[in-house]
N, C-alpha and C positions, 0 to 999 in steps of 0.2 A: 748509472752509479749503483754498485751493489749496496743494498740497504740492510741486509740481515745475513749473518754467517754463523753457522752452527759449529761451535768449537768442540763441545762434548755433548753427545746426544741426550736431550732431556735434562742437561745439567748446566750448560754454559753457552749463552748466545751473545754474539756481538751484533749491534745494530746502530743505525743512525736515525735521529729524528729529522723530519723534514725541514726544520727551521734551524738545525745546527750542524756544523761541520765536524764537531767532535764525535768520536765513537763512544757509545754507551754499552754497558754489558748487563745481562741479567743472568742470575744463577739461582739454582735450587739446591738445598742441602737436605739429604734424607727425606725426600718427597714432602718437604715442607713448602711454604708459599715461595714464590719468586721474589728475590731481592734484586734491586736495581741500583747501579752506581755508575758514575761517569768515569771513563778512563782518563779523561782530560787530554787525550791524544787526537791529532788530525791524521797522522800517518797510520796506515792499516797494520804493518808489522809491529809498530810500537804499541798500537792499541791491543793487538792479540796478547803480546808480552805482558802488558799491564793487566789485562783481563784475567789471565791465568793466576797472576799474583794475587789479585783480589779474591778469586775463587778459593785458592789454597789457604790463603790467610783466613778467610771465612771459615773454611773446614776446621782449621786449627782452633779458632775461637769457639766453635761449636762444640768441639771435643773437650774444651775446658769450661763448658758451662757459660760461655759469654755470648752476647748477641753477635749475629752473623755480621751486622754492620751497625754503625753507631753515627752520632752527630755531635757536633760541638754544642756546649751548654747554651750559648746564645741562640742557636737555631731552634733548640727544644723549648727554650724559655718563650720565644715568639709564639709557638704553638699554644703554650699554656696560657699566655696573655690573651691570644685571640679567643680561646674557649671561654675564659672568664668574662671578657668583654661582651661576647655574644649572649651569655647567660644574663648579664646585666641589662642588656638591651631588651631581651625577651621578658624580663621581670622575674626570672627564676633564680638570678644570682643573689649573693648575699652582700650586705653593704660592706663587710670587711674585705671584699674582693677589691675594692678600691685601694685600700692599704697594701694589699698583696701586690697589686700592679705598680704601685709607687716603689716598693721595696725591690721588686724585680728590676725595674728600670734604674733606679738610683743606687743600688747596692749590689745585687747578685750578679747581674750582666756585667758591670764594670770589673768585678773580682773574678767570677768563674768563666766569663764569656768565652774565652779561647780554648778552654779545656774540653776534652772529649767527655761527654756526660757519664760514660761508664768507667772513666778513669779517676773520678772524684772519690777521695778516701776520707776516712775519719781524720786523718792528719790535715787535710785541706779544710775541713769543717773547723777544727781547732784554730788554725791560722786565719780563717775567715773571721771568727768571732773576735780575735784580737784586732784585726784590721777594721772591722765594722766599728768597734768601740772607739778606736782612734780616729776613724773618718768622721763619725758623728761629733766627737769633741772638736775636731778641726772645723767643721761646719758651725758649731756653736761659737767657736772662737771668731770666725769670720763675720757671723751675724752680730756679735757683740762689738767687734771692730767698726763695722758699718754703722750700727746704732750710735756709738760714741761720736763718730765723725759727723753724723747728721745732727746729733743733739748738742754737742759742745762747739760753740763757735770761736771761743777764745783759744788762741794757738798754744799758749803755755799750759793751760788747763787740759787741753786735748792731748798734748804730748805727755803730761803727767799721767793722765788716765790710760793712755795706750801703753806707757811704760809699766804701769801697775798690772794691766791685763797680760802683758808679755811675761811678767814675773810670776803671775799666778793664773796660767791658762786654765780653762775649764776642763774637768775630767768627767768623762761620761761612764756611768755604771748602769747597765741595762736592767730594767725591771723585768719581772716575769712576763708582763704583757708584750714588751719589746721582743724578748726572746721568742715567745710563742708565735708572734706575728711573723718573724723572720723565718722561724722553722716551718710554719704552715706554708708560707710563700715558696720556700725551697721544695717542700714536699709536693706542691702543685707541679712543679717542673719535673721532679722524679716520677710522679704518677704519669705525666704525659709521655716521658720516655719509656716507661713500662708499656703503656698502652700501644705505642708504635713499634715495640720490639727493639728499641735502641739501648735498652738496659735490662738486665735480669735482676730478679729479687736477691740473688746471692751476692751481687756486687753493690747493692744499695747501701750507702753509709748510714750508720746510726747518728742521729743528731744530738747536740748538746742541749742541756736544759738547765744550765747554771745561770742564776740571776741574783740581783740584790733582792733580799726579802722585802715584800711590799708592806708598807706602813700606811696608817691613816694619814690623810693630808692635813695641812695646817688649816685652822678654821679661824672664825672671828667671834669674839664675845659681842654681846649686843651693843655695849657702849663703843666698841671699836667700829662696829658696823654703822652705828649712828654718826661717828666721826667721818666715815667715808662719805655717807650720803649727804651729810651737811656740807662737805667740801664740794661735792658734785652739784649741790643745789645753789651754792654760792658763787662767787666771782673767780673760783679756781681755774675755770676754763679760760679766763682772760690772761692768766699768768705766763702764757707762752706767746711770743711775738708773732708766731706763724699763724696765718689765717686758716690754713689747712688744719693745723694742730687744734685751733680753737673749736673748729667744726667736728672734729674727731671727738674731742672731749664732751661736746654737747650730746652726741650719740652715746658715748660711753655711760653717761648717766642712766639712759634708758636701758642699756645692755646689762649693766650691773643690777639694776632693779628687776628686770626681767628674769635673770638667772636666779636671783634670790627668792622670787615668788612663784617659780615654776619647778625648779629642781632640774631642769634641763641641762645638758652637757654644754660647757663652753666649747666652741669650735664648730665642727661640722653641724651638729644639731641646731645651735642657736644662729650662727652666722649665715646659714643658708635659708633661714626662715623667710618666707614671702608672705604678702598679704592674703593670698589665697589659702595658706596654711592656718589661718585664723578663722574660727567659726563660733557659733553659738550651740550649745547643747541644751536642750529643754527636757527637764525630767517629766515623763509622762504622768507621774503620780501627783507631784506637787506643783507642777507647772513653773517651777523655778528655772531660771535661765543662768547658765554658766559659760564662761569663756573656755573654749577647747582649742588646743593647739595640735597640729600634726607635725612631728619632728622625724627626721631620718637621719640616722647616724651609726654609731658603732654597733648597735645590736639590732639594726633594721628600723623600719617605720612603726611608730606607735602614736596614739593619741593621749594627751594628758590634759588635766583640768588645772587652770591657773587660778591663783587667788583673785578675789574680786577687784582689788585695787589696781590690776594691770590696765583697766580701762584708761587710767590717767596716763600711763606710760605710752599706750597706743594713740592717744589723742595728741600727745606732743610729737610722737613719731609721724603721725599724719600731717601735723602743721608744718613739719620740715620739708614736705613735698609740695611744691607749688601747684601741682595738678590735682592733689587731693585736698589741700587746704580749702576750707569752706564747706566740705561735705561733712555730713554727720558720720560718726563711727559706724552706725548701722549701714550707712550707704557705702562706705568704703569696704566693709567686710562683705556685703552683697555684691560688690563689683568683682570680687575674686581676682584681684590684680596680681600679675606675675612680678611685679616690683618687690625687691627685697625690703625687709622691715628696717634694717639698720644701714640707712643711707644718710649722707650728709645733706645739708641744704644745697649744696652744689651738685647733688645727684650722684656722688661717688658712693658705691657700694663698698663698705669697709671689709677689710680682710681680717683673719684671725690674728695675724701678726700686728696689724695697726692697733687693734683693740688691746692686745697683750701688752704692748709697749706703753701705751697710754695708761693703762691701769698700773703697771710697774712704776711709772713715774708718780702716779698718785699715791701709791704705797710709800714710796721714798719720801715724797713731800710731807706726809703725815706720819712718817716713822713707824710704819705698820707692816714693813716688808717681812720682818721675823716676829714670830709670836713668842709668848713667854715660854712655850714649850720647845723653843729652838727651831721650829719648823717654818720654812719659807711659805709666805702665802702667794697664791696665784688667783686667777679668775676661777679655777676650779674650786678653790676654797669656799666660794659662795654655794656651790652644790653641797659641799660638805656641811656647811652651816645649815642649809635647808634641811638636810637629812637629820642632823643632830637635833635641831629644834622640833621637827616633826615627831621624832621618837620621844622626846622629853614631854611633848604635849599628849602622849599616849596614842599616837597614830599607829594603826595596825601595820605590822612590819611587812605583811604580805601585800597589802595595798600599796604601801610605800614603794615596794620592789616594782610593782606594775607601773606605778606613776613615773618612776625614775628610770625605768628600762634596765634594771639590774636584777640580781638574783638575791633571795633571802640569805643565802650563804654569804655572799659578799657584804651585805649590810651587817650581818652578825660578825664577820671577820673584822670590818673596820670600825664598828660602833659598840664593840663589846665593853668599852669603858663606861657605857651608860648603865652603871651598877644601881642597886637598890638605893644607895646613899644619895644618888642624883634625883631619885624619885621620892625622897623622904616625905615631902609634904603630902603627896597623893597616898603613899602607903600608910601614913599615920592618920589619914582621915581628913587632913586639911587640903583643900583644893585651891590651887593657885593658878592664876591665868598667866600663861607665858605670852609676852608681848609679841605682836606680829612683826614681820619683817618689812611690811609695806611702808613705803614712804612716798612723800609727794614731791 
């Protein structure tokens, strides 16, 4: 069987791979590198005809400053994903790559997947932004429905709640962070296409950067925070008939206190904490010992110092684990266990969503979901409270930025309301002690 046929000297060749019955072709344009494509044909005459069409089409594309051949978006996206996954495995990738991978899988491939990468225009980008917001709103709606069905057992109450949800479905308005994440993920795919010659810079579309203006998050006043921690310390956890729900609420207490006394981010940073991420730091000069946590999330890995009171939270978390119970805290920390911190007594590692829903129920029960400023409170509000109180106590803003894994610019942007009036006692010469957020 003939395996290679020269159709145009040094320009176009038809050939077969040993493991395939279909004819392939390779062609060269203006002394450039060889390009390879499948004709998709088994018959030689049909393959020749198809090869010439591919060659002359590529020539026309080259004359118009377009890539000789191209790929569909999904194909290029898989290459981009593979590159980021490899960098993460080698330790050279950024933590944000995990978010890019989710965006590519859940949003970009479902929308752009079948389009040729070089055919995507600004119009497509505009249409994607509309689709994205609608799709995220739909997902929010579905999660809310499932939450209501799981939480409300009475049929009439459930039907009423679902009707209310249908009448007022959630609307998603993207923040600048969401827009930036989606744009960056899309750019990773376009960069991959450029690298392989499947797209030229001249046809690369400009991305949109429209978003809802970012505002500071809802926070808690000290008396409101006390109300929350009092409830968590009391029998509130027993107010659900579900045994699983009761166990989640017990862990929620320690989760809330940990966020409030470290400033770490709710979600990836906190939920992924393991016992091996907890250690002691001893000051070489004073010999004082401090609790140090290693967290890895939005801005990569960092170490932070926790307030001294966290030892009580850690002891209670230790006592929820039958294998660690009975050991001293020093022994548990020295063990460097791979077990997650936030586990129920049944051994279940809690998810971000489980903790979020439990906290939302607590806010509703204590009528604290919305603050006096009209802003909704979430678990992230505890981080906001941590920053606010640290700045009120005179904490150096640069040190606080390092502790919280953020920038001074971001702190200034969100906490500019801490005006001279809020520091009146200090500026007037009267020093007042701001109460700690630590709770037992």
